[in-house]
C-alpha positions in Angstrom: -5.3 34.9 147.4 -5.7 31.3 146.2 -5.1 30.0 142.9 -7.1 26.7 141.3 -6.4 25.4 137.9 -8.6 23.8 135.6 -8.2 22.1 132.2 -9.8 25.2 130.7 -7.4 27.8 132.0 -6.7 29.5 135.2 -9.2 30.7 137.7 -8.3 33.0 140.5 -10.3 32.9 143.9 -9.8 35.4 146.6 -11.3 33.5 149.7 -14.6 31.8 148.9 -15.4 34.5 146.2 -14.2 35.1 142.6 -12.5 38.4 142.4 -11.3 37.8 138.7 -11.6 35.2 136.3 -8.7 34.6 133.8 -9.7 31.6 131.3 -7.3 31.2 128.7 -7.2 29.1 125.4 -3.5 28.0 124.5 -2.2 29.7 121.5 -1.6 26.3 120.3 -4.9 25.3 120.2 -5.9 28.2 118.5 -3.8 27.4 115.7 -5.0 23.9 115.6 -8.5 25.0 115.3 -7.8 27.6 112.3 -5.8 24.9 110.5 -8.8 22.4 110.7 -11.0 25.0 109.9 -8.8 25.9 106.7 -8.3 22.2 105.8 -12.0 21.1 105.8 -13.0 24.1 103.9 -10.1 23.4 101.1 -11.3 19.7 101.4 -14.9 20.7 100.8 -13.8 23.1 97.7 -11.9 20.2 96.4 -14.7 17.8 96.7 -17.0 20.2 94.9 -14.6 20.8 92.0 -13.8 17.3 91.3 -17.5 16.4 91.6 -18.1 19.2 89.0 -15.5 18.4 86.2 -17.3 15.1 85.0 -20.6 16.7 85.3 -19.5 19.8 83.4 -18.4 17.5 80.5 -21.6 15.4 80.6 -23.5 18.8 80.5 -21.4 19.7 77.2 -22.4 16.3 75.9 -25.9 16.5 76.5 -26.0 19.3 74.2 -25.4 17.2 71.2 -27.4 14.1 72.9 -30.7 15.8 73.5 -31.2 17.5 70.2 -30.6 14.1 68.3 -32.5 11.5 70.3 -36.2 12.8 69.3 -35.4 12.7 65.7 -31.9 11.0 64.3 -31.4 8.3 67.3 -35.2 7.6 67.3 -35.3 6.4 63.8 -32.2 4.1 64.2 -32.9 0.6 64.3 -31.8 -0.7 67.7 -31.2 -4.2 69.2 -33.5 -5.6 71.4 -31.7 -5.2 74.7 -31.6 -1.5 73.7 -32.3 0.2 77.2 -35.5 3.0 77.1 -34.2 6.6 76.5 -34.8 7.8 80.2 -32.5 5.4 81.9 -29.3 7.1 80.3 -29.7 10.3 81.8 -29.9 9.0 85.5 -27.3 6.3 84.7 -24.5 8.8 83.5 -25.4 11.4 86.1 -24.5 8.7 88.8 -21.2 7.9 86.8 -20.0 11.1 86.5 -20.6 11.6 90.2 -18.4 8.4 91.0 -15.9 9.4 88.8 -15.7 12.7 90.6 -15.6 11.1 94.1 -12.6 8.9 92.7 -10.9 11.9 91.3 -11.3 13.7 94.7 -9.6 10.3 96.6 -6.8 10.6 94.4 -6.2 14.2 94.6 -6.8 15.2 98.1 -3.1 14.6 99.6 -1.6 16.2 96.4 -0.6 15.1 93.2 3.4 14.9 93.5 3.4 11.2 93.4 4.3 9.9 89.6 1.8 7.3 89.8 -0.8 9.8 90.5 0.4 11.8 87.6 0.0 9.0 85.4 -3.4 8.2 86.5 -4.6 11.7 86.3 -3.1 11.9 82.4 -5.3 8.7 82.0 -8.3 10.3 83.6 -8.0 13.4 81.7 -7.7 11.3 78.4 -10.9 9.3 79.1 -13.0 12.2 79.9 -11.9 14.0 76.5 -12.6 10.6 74.8 -16.3 10.3 76.8 -17.0 13.9 75.5 -15.8 13.0 71.9 -18.0 10.0 71.9 -21.0 12.3 72.4 -20.0 14.5 69.5 -19.0 11.9 67.3 -22.0 9.7 67.9 -24.9 12.0 68.3 -23.6 15.3 67.1 -21.9 14.0 63.4 -24.1 10.6 63.3 -20.9 8.9 62.7 -21.8 5.4 64.3 -18.8 3.6 63.3 -16.2 6.2 64.4 -18.2 6.5 67.4 -17.5 2.7 67.9 -13.9 3.3 67.7 -13.9 6.1 69.7 -15.7 4.3 72.5 -13.2 1.2 72.3 -10.3 3.5 72.7 -12.4 4.9 75.6 -12.8 1.8 77.2 -9.0 1.3 77.2 -8.4 4.6 78.8 -11.1 3.8 81.8 -9.4 0.5 82.2 -6.0 2.2 82.5 -7.4 4.9 84.9 -9.2 2.1 87.0 -5.5 0.1 87.2 -3.9 3.4 88.0 -6.3 4.4 90.7 -6.4 0.9 92.3 -2.8 1.4 92.9 -3.4 4.5 94.7 -6.5 4.1 96.4 -8.9 0.7 96.4 -11.9 2.9 96.8 -11.2 5.3 94.0 -10.4 1.9 91.8 -13.5 0.3 92.8 -15.8 3.4 92.0 -14.6 3.1 88.3 -16.0 -0.6 88.0 -19.4 0.7 87.1 -18.0 3.1 84.9 -16.1 0.4 83.1 -19.0 -2.1 82.9 -21.4 0.8 81.6 -19.3 1.6 78.6 -18.7 -2.1 78.1 -22.2 -2.5 77.6 -22.4 0.9 75.5 -19.8 -0.4 73.4 -21.7 -3.5 72.4 -24.9 -1.5 71.9 -22.8 1.0 69.6 -21.7 -1.9 67.4 -25.0 -3.4 67.1 -26.5 -0.1 66.0 -23.8 0.2 63.6 -24.4 -3.2 62.1 -28.1 -2.7 62.1 -28.2 0.6 60.4 
């Protein structure tokens, strides 16, 4: 009986005919496949969670926003550079998604690093402030206090961005549009307060 080996396993030959075939996959390779599938699944679930967190905050905030836009917000005097109402929904949705992607880039390899923990504290605070602004502005109709809130929000967004830049440049850059939008929203908030 002759034996020929291939990279796939061991094939036993009897003369010119195959009397038995024994093809095996090394156990270490099987373990690697299981680990890869597990890591891929875990990463996918983590990505969905990270995207969902800001979007859920946005959805909660929209409860206060949607009901106020047709009546209270529509009656306010606004500056000439105020965007049309339809812009805000898509803009915030994109920003929440970018925020979630940035969060995933930071936490995907663990959160043991002290810098990561600091960045995540800043991230959490700015997310809470984001929701609080919607409650104060649209829910309570307190334009001045909403302005104060958004200024504090701007500071914590900047702090989060700087912390994320130290850990992952792509994560930091993903916060730049958010920071710019909130800077614009702060000016808009201030002008609405002055005009009303």
